[in-house]
N, C-alpha and C positions, 0 to 999 in steps of 0.2 A: 482261667488266667494265673492263678497262681501256679498250676502244673506247666504252664507255656513260659512263664517267667522263670521257673527253676530250670526248666530244660535249656532255655536260651543261655542263662548264667552258666549252665554246665559245660558251655563250649569253651570256654576259657579256663577251666580247671586244668591243673597239669594232667598228664597221663598216667600218672603213678595212680590217680583216684580211680581208673577204670578196674574193673574185675579181672583178674587173672595177670595183672601188671606188676609184678614183682620189683623191688628194686634193682635186682640185676636187669630185667627185662625193660625197666624204664630208660636205664643206661642205655641199652642195645638199642631201643626205638630213638634215644637222642641222636645218635650215631647217624640214624636215617633221617634226621631232621623233624622227627615227630616227637613235640614236646608236650602238647596239650591235646586236650578232647578235638578239639577242632580241626587239629592236625591230623589225628586219627579218622575222623570222618570225612576228611578230604585226601586220605592214603588211598587212592584210587586204585583200582586193580589193574594190571598192566596188561593184562591178557585175559579171557575166557577159554575154559575147556568145555566144549560144546559134546555132552557124553550122550547126545542122540544118535550120533552115527553109530549105531551098535553093530557090531558082527560078531559071529564066532570064529574060534581059531582056524576052523575049516573053510570058511567065506571071505577071510581078510585077503585081501589082494596085497601080492608084493610090491612094494613101492607106494601102496596109497597108506591114507592115515585114518584110523577108525577107533572105536573103543572096543574092547573086548572086556567081557565080564566073567570073573570066574573064581577059583580058589587058590589060596597061596598052597603050592606043595611041598615046597622045599626053598630054603634060604641059604646061600653060602658065601661067606666072605673069602675074597681071594687076593692075594697079592703077586700078581704077575711081575713086577718089578719092584725094588725096594721103596721107590717114592710114588708108587702108583696101588692104589686099593680100589676094589670093585666088589658089588654084592650083585649076585647072581641069583635071580630069582625064576622058579618054575610055577607058573600059572596055568592050571588045568580047567577046562570046561568039558562040556559032553562030548565035544569034538576033536579034541587034541589037546597039545601042550604048547605053551607060549614060552619062549626063554626071553626074561627080561634082563638086560645089564645096566648097572647104575654105577657109572664112576663117582669115586670120591663122595661118597654117601654111605659111609660105613655102618652111621646109626640105624639104616633101615635092617641091619642084622637082628636088633634088639625090638623094633617096632614092628615088624612082620612076624606072623606066627603060621605054622602050617594048619591049615583049615579055616583060615581067615578070609572072608569074603571080599573082594578086591574088584574096582575097575581100574582098567590101564588104559589109557589114551596116548596114541602117537604113531609114528610112522613105521610099517611093517616091513622088514628085511629078510632075507632067508641065508643064515650062516650055518655051518656045521650041521646041516640035515634038520635044522628047526626054524620055524618061524620065529623073529626076534625083533623086540623093542629095544631101542638104546636110549638111556635117561629120558623114559617116558613120564606123562602125568601118572601119579599114583593115587587114588583116592579109597582108601579102607571102607567098606561099609559095613553096615549093621547087620545082624542077622536077618534074612528075610528081605532087605533092601535091594531095591533096583537102581541100577543108575540110568534108565530108560529116562529120556527128559531131562536130565538133571544139566545144570549149568553152573561150572565150578569157577569162582573168580580165583585168580592167582594175583595176590598182592605182593608188591615189593618186599623182599623179606632179608635177613640175613642169617650169619651163620648160628647165632645165639637165639634166634627166632625163626621158625621154620615157617613155611608157607600156610600150613593148617593151624598153627599156634595164632599167626597175625590173623587168619579168618575169625577165630573165636575173639580176640581182641577187639576186632573193629566191630563185630557184632555187640559186644558189650557196651562199645562207645556209642553207637548207634541207639543203643535203648535207652543212656542216659540223655539223649538230646531229641528224643523224639516227641513232636509236636512244638519245635522250639519256633520262633517268631520269624516270618518269613519276609526278608529286607524289599522284596520286589512288590512294587504297588499293584495293588490287584487289577488295574485297568491293562497294565502290560501283560501280567499273567493271562488274561482272558484275550487279548489282544492276538498273542500268539499262541493260545490254548498250552501253557506250560504247567508241567506238574507243580504242586506245591514243593518247598525245599526238603521237607521230610521225605516225602513220597519219592523224589529225585535221588535223594542220599541212599534210602533202602533199595531202589530199583538198581542204581548203578553197582552197588557192592554185592547185592543178593538177587539178581534176576531171576525170572520164571521164564524168559524167552528173551532174546537176541533185539527183538524189538522194543522191549522194555528197555534195555541198554541203551539203544538207539535215542528215545524219548528221554531218558533222564540226561544221556549227557547233551543232548540239546538245551535242555533246560539249564544246565550248570555251567555249560559255555557261555550262554547268554548272561548268565548273574556275572561270570567272571568278566566279560568284556564291557558290561555296562558300569561296573564298579570302577574298573581299570579308566574307562573313558571320561568317567565324571572326576576321578582323580587328577587326570591330566587338565582338563579344563578348571579346575580348582586352583591348580599350580600355575596356570596360564594367567587366572586372575590375579593370584598372590604376587607373580613377578612383576606386574605392571603397577601394583599397588603402591602409591607415596611417590611414584616416578612420572615425569612428563616426557611421553614419547616424543619423537622428532616428526614432523609432517615435512618429508623431503620436497624438494623442486625437483621436478622429473622433467621440465622443458626447458631447463637451463642452457646458456651458452656451451658450457664444456660436454654435456650429452651431445649437442647438436654438431658440436665440432667433431667429436669422436667418430661419428657415421661418417665424416667426411674424410678423414685419415685413414680410415681401415682400410686395407689392400685387398679387399673383398667385399661383396655384397652379404648381407644376413639373409639366410634362407626364410622361408614361411614360417617354420617352427621357431627358428631363433628369434624372430621378431615377436612372435606370439608370446614367447617365453619373457622377452624383455619386456613387453607391456604388462604381463602378470606380475613382474617383480615391481614394475613401476607403480602399478596401481596399490600395491600393498605397501611400499615405501611412502606413497602420497598420503596415505588414510593417516591421521592422528592417533594410531596406536601401533605398539610393538609389533612389527611383522616377524613372521615364524615361517620361512619358506625354504622349499627344497627344491632344486633343480636337478632332475634327474636325467640322466643322457648316457648313452653307451660311449664305448671309448671311441674318440675321433669326432664327437658330435659337434664340437665349438661351445661348450660351456663357458669356457674362460672368456670368450668375445662378448656374450651375454652378460657375464659379471662384471666386465669392465664398465658397461653402461650404469650400473649400480654404483660403481664407485664413483664414476664421473658426475652423477647426481648428487653424491655427498658433497664433492668439492662445488657444486652449484649450489648447495645449502649453507655453505660456511662451517661445516662441521668435518668430522674426521671419519676415515673407516680404516679397519685393519682386515688383512687377507693372511691366513695362516695355513700353511702347506706343512705334510707331514714329514717330508724330507730336505734337505739342503740343495739336493739336485733339483726337485722340483720348485722350490722357492726362486733359486737362482733364474730358473726357466720364466716364472712369473715375470721375475723383475726384468728380464730381458725383453720379452714380449709386450709385455704392459709399460714398461717405462719408457720404451720407445714412443707408442702411442700417448702416454700422458706429458711426454716433452713437447710434443707437437701443440697438445691444446692446454699448456700451461697448468698442468696439475702437480703439486708438489709431492715426491714420493721417496721412500727409503726402503732399504733392505736389511734386515737384521736377523742374523742367524748365530749360532754358537760359535761360528769361525770369524765373525767379525771381528777385526783388531781393536782393542781397547779403545784407543783415540776416536776411532770413527764410531763405535758405539755409543762413547759419552756423547758426542755430537748429535747423533740421531736420538738418543734419550732425551736430550735436552729441547731439541727441535720439536719433538712429539709432545711433550709436555706443555711448550708454550704455543702449540696450534700451528707452528709455521709447516710441518709436516702434514699433508692433507690424506695421504693414503702410506700405510706402514704395510709392506709385505715382509712376512718373515716365517721363522718355524717355531718350535716351542720356545724357542727364546723370547716370543712375544708375552709369555706367561710370567717371565721374571718379575719381581715385586716392584723393581726400579722403573718399570716400562709402564708409565702412566699417561693417559692422553688428557688434552684439554676438553675436548668433548667427543666422546666417541658415539657415533649416532649408528654405524652399521660396522657387523663383524661378519665376514665371510670366512668360512671354513672350507677348504678344498680337500678332496678326498676324505669327507667327514666320518668314513667308516673306518679310517685308521688312526682316529683319535679315540681317547676313554671319554666316556661321559662327562667326567669331572674335568677334564681339560677342555673340553667345550665350553662347560658351563663357566670355567675360569676365565676364559677370554670375556664372554658377555657380561661379566661382573665388573670389567674394567670401565663401563659406560654405565650410565643411569638407567635408561631402559631403551637400549640400541636394538635397530632391526637384526634380524639373523638370517643370513642367507649361507644355506648348506649346498655343496655341490657334491656330487657323487658319480662315478661312473660304474659303480656297482649298482645296476638299476634294481631299484626294490619296487615289487607290484604293489599296486594301489591297496590293495587289502592289508599287506603289511604296513605301509605307511600310515593307514588309518589306525590301526591296532597300535601301533608304536608312537604315532605323534598326532594325538587327538585333535589339537588345535593347531596343526601346521597345515599350510597351504602348499601346492605341488604345481610344478609344471614340468612338464616332459618333452625331452627331445629325441625323436625316434630314428631319424636319419641322418646321415654324415653330410656335410655340405656338399660333397662332389661324391660323384658315383666311386664307391671304392673298388679297389683291386679286388679281383678274386683271391679268398684266402682259404685254404684247405688245412684240416687237421688230421693227423694220423696217428694212433695209437699203435706203439709198438712194444714188443718183448726186449728187455734190454739184451737179449742175444741177437736179436735183429737190428742192432742199431748200425749196422753196416749201412742198410737200406738208408737212414737218414743220414748218415756221412756221404754216400754217394750223392744224394740230391743236394747237399751242401757243397760238394766239389763242382758239380755240374753249374750251381749258380754261381761260385766263385769264377768259373771258367767264363761265364757270360758278364763278368765285370761286377757283379752283385756281391754284397757282404751278410753276414752270418752272426748270428747270438748264439751262444751256448750256454744255458743258464742252469746253474748248479744250486740244489738246495742247501748251501752253505751261507752262513751270513756272519759278517765282519762288524765290526763296532763303529758306529758312526763316529767321525772325528770330533763332532759336536759335543763334547762335554757339557758346554751349559745348556744345550738343548736338553739333554736327559735328565739334568738337575731340575730344570724348569718345568718339564713336563711330569716329573714324578716317574715313580716304575710303571712301564707300559701297560695299559690295559690290554687284556686278550683281544685280538683282532677277531673278525667275523668267521676266520675258517679255523679258529682254535676249538671249537665244539666237535670237530672230526674224529672219528677214531684214527684217522691218518691226516694229522693235524698240520694246517699251514704254519708257516714260519714268517716272522715277520721281523725287519732289518732292525727294528728298534727294540727287539727282545733283549732283557738283561741277563736272562739266563745263558744267552749265546755270547757273552763277552769273555768268557774263559774258554781254554781248549784250544785246539789246532784247527779248527774248521777253516780258518785262512791259509793255512799251510796247505791243506787238502785241496783247496781249489787253486792255489799256485801250483802244486804238482799236476793237476788236471790241465791247467794251461800249457805248462812244460809238454805234458804228454802230447796233447794235441799238436803242438807245435813241430816236435820231433817226428809226428808219425804221421797223423791223419792229414794235417793241413801243412806240411813241410814246405809246399810251395808258395804259400801266403805268410803274411804277418798276423800273428795271434797275439793279444794282449788281455790283460786281466783289469777287471774294475771290481772293486768291493768297497764295503762300506768303513773299513778301517783306515783306507787311504786318506789324506789331508784333501781339503778342498781344491788345492791348486793342481795336485796330482789328478783326482778326477777329471777337473776340467781340462786338463792336458790330453787324458786318455781320450774322452769324448771329443775334443776336437781332431786328434787325430783320425778318431772313426769317422766322423762326419765328413772330412776331408778324402776319405777313403786312403788314406795312408796305412792304415790297420784294416784288415779285410775280415777277422775272425775276432769278436769281441766274446771273451769268457767272463761271465758276470754272475754276481749273485742277484737278489731280488732287489738290489739297489736301482735297477733299470725299470722296475716295475712302473714307474711315472716319471713323467718329465723328460723323456727321451724320445727324440724325433729324429730319424735318420730314415729317409724315404727309399733310400737304395738298398736297405737291409730288407731281404725278400725270404729268408729260413731262420727259423728259430728251433733250437734243440733244446728240450727240458730234461734234463737227467733226474730220474727218480722223482718223476712227475708226481705218483700218488702221494708224496709229503706234502704238496701244497693242496690248498682249496679250491672249488670251482671258481670262487670269486677272483682269486689271486692268479690263476691260470689263465682267466680270461683278459685280465689287466696286462698279464706278460706277452699274450699272443697280440696284444695291441700295438705292440712295439714294430710288428711288421706289418706287410699291407698297406702302408700310409702313402705310398706313392701311386705310380699308374701301373706297376708290374705285379705280377700275380705271387702270391707268396705261399709260404707252406710253413706248417708247424708240426712237429714230431713230439709226441709225448712219449719217453722212455721209460718202463717200469718193469721191475722184476717181480713185482706183487702178484700173489696167488689170490689174494683177498677178494670175494666176488663182489663185495660192497665198495671196495678201491676201484676195481675195473670198470663198474657201472658208473662211476662217479666219471672216469676218463672217456668211457663211452659217451657220455653226455656232450663232453667238448667236441668230439667227431661229429656228432649228429648235427649240432647246430651251432652257429655263429652269432646268432642274435642274443645279445646279453640279457634282454627281458625274459626270453624264454629260459635261458641258462639260470636266471636268478629264481624263476619260479620253482624249477627244479631243484636248485640249492635248497630253498625253504622247506620243500618236501623231504629234505633228507635230515635236516637238523633243526634244534629248537630257535625260535626267534630271538632268545635271549632276556635276560634279567632286565626288563623295560624300565624299570623304575630304579635300579640298581648300577653298579659299576661294571659289571660283565656285559658284553654286546653278544654274547650267543651260550649256547649251553643252558644250564639251569635256570629256569623261570619262574615268576610269580604267578604265570599264567600254568595251571596243572593239567588243563584239557583242550585248551585251543590249538588248532592247527589252523596257520594264518593261511593256507593254500585251501584246504578242505571247507573251512568256514568262512567263505567270502561273503556268503549273505547274511550271516549272523553278524559278522562284523560290521558291516555297513549298515544293518538295522540297529545295532546298540549305538553306533556312532550317532545316527540321526535320531536315536530317542534321548541320549544324554544331551545333545544339543538342545533339544527341545524342554528338557527338563531345566537346565542351566538358564534358558532365556526367560523362563516364567518364574523360576524360584534359585537365583543365584547363591544363596546361602543356604541352601536346602533345607529350610527352617519350617516350611510347610507341613502339616501333621502327616499328610500322605508320604512326605519324604524324608521324615525325621530317622526312622529305623535304616533307610537306605544310605543316610549321611553318615550314621553311626558305623555302618558296616563298611563304606569307604574309607573312612577316617582310621579304622581298626586294621583295615586289610592293607593300607597304603599310606602309613604313618608319614607325617612331614618330615621328620628327622631321617625316614630311611629314603625318603624320594628327594626331597629339596629341589635343587636345582637340576636334578637328574633328568628332566624331561626334555632336554635339549640334548 
């Protein structure tokens, strides 16, 4: 027991207590985010080198990957260019000579000596008369040692700590925590036949087979997910503690009247989604619901019923949109319906004149306004509600976690309704939103026009221009989108929202760009967009009217440009991503996206949703000069499918799901092993198990759950998570 306690306590010791970790190495580890023994134990290999595919130099196939074991014959340091160093190593076995070229690894000159046994794993090429490997994995061997069957973990390393040294340090850390307490209850381990924590850590770092890696990963993924789900559910309990949620009236006169004034009938999916939302709102607990639907599926109409139910209840609702264009669009459509059914509403953005703003703030505080529509301006300190019982966040993926939470803090325990046209697979929703209920709308209210997407090299952009001119000749209209961003004219929105958090696309190697990005407020990017519009007017589209739309334009200017485009007074609109949401021109049938590789998949899908909104077939052309295989693969996905849900699943397979309990929405994650696409079954199992545990033991105080509770709170401390579950 004492040994087990010592091993458990060792998890939280500083990394400097591990053998071979000098002060310099401790500092280098810190730069990798590794500060404790626990961090080292969970510093998982990023890949494995399986040395079992052993070949000789003679039998190694050109173009194939294999392991060759031999002896170092000669090591040479070369400098073919002033800024380039390489080490050339000749490796010999009983059948021939293999040349190995390692770029920018000059330290190998001192580490590798003639006569040293070595295993080399990589892709075989043929250059300059020799079989060759470029930057392969090198494993020095002991005298008489064979690489046969060896599986070598490759841990994330840095310049000051090599992969080999990292392997030794991790091994020493595991020795310190061997036999530590296992936080998973025994019944769950038995239920899924899971390894112990100690065994799983040993097998994932130093496996004897790849099957061991798979079993260890399954255990550790389940542990990560169970802890996360419990943390989210605890936070849900804490959010409603001490507050009195509103049980909304969902069958009142305003909701009934709304159905009569709508200029269309709801589809079966829309009705089902509305009923789901009503069921959550009517319950005497704080609802946490997400409505997911592709572009054009009619989510706003469904949300309108939730807002009407608030009016019937005698409380207030807020609807926050990410851009002024979209907020105004909501005000125009929802406002017309609300006026007919007697719901008092207002619109507040950063561009709202001071006198009007003061009136809106005053009427919101007194409860005179039942629905307040706006942008980040709703987050201003002086915007206070008499009784906020529902917060609706449209295009929720465009807001930072703190921003969404700040809106909810303006009420006691308001219901939360999140809308997104960037579909999230159920597995991700379960992983990210442990206590969230979901509704999906898969189909558009009417049969959508046929829309095709084409990926073209920038050199072939003439094909896109030909298609655009043909459409213009038929009386249709064209978008040209540039990845150039202008500052939104609403300075107050920026201040209220704080610095924008990364959008979902910023995890990509080729990052998407958000129109609210503070980093883009400087420079001449708008000038560049202006030049593009001028160039197209003078050359490609000289026979038609071309106008420019960007975020630095004043609200009135943007409205005027859009009004002319809707009226077909302007035939070609050159725009930044300001058109991503809230722009509806059914006559627009062609979109050309310049430098499409600079956008993320979700953003590209949102953009192409601006065409094909009428009855005419539409075409989208994605132009790219990129040679990156990863970038072109992403664009090919856009070409392959027009289904937002399928695209979202592929999107998630390319990037991390984000720091779920932090401020980042993509990229680095608190989940080190989970893949939200591949681990679908484990996610669902962990979600169900966490729900059962919380139902039976909400405080996690039972003896079987105490170690689990300690691990949850250590892994996801309240001050790091807070309200971030939203």
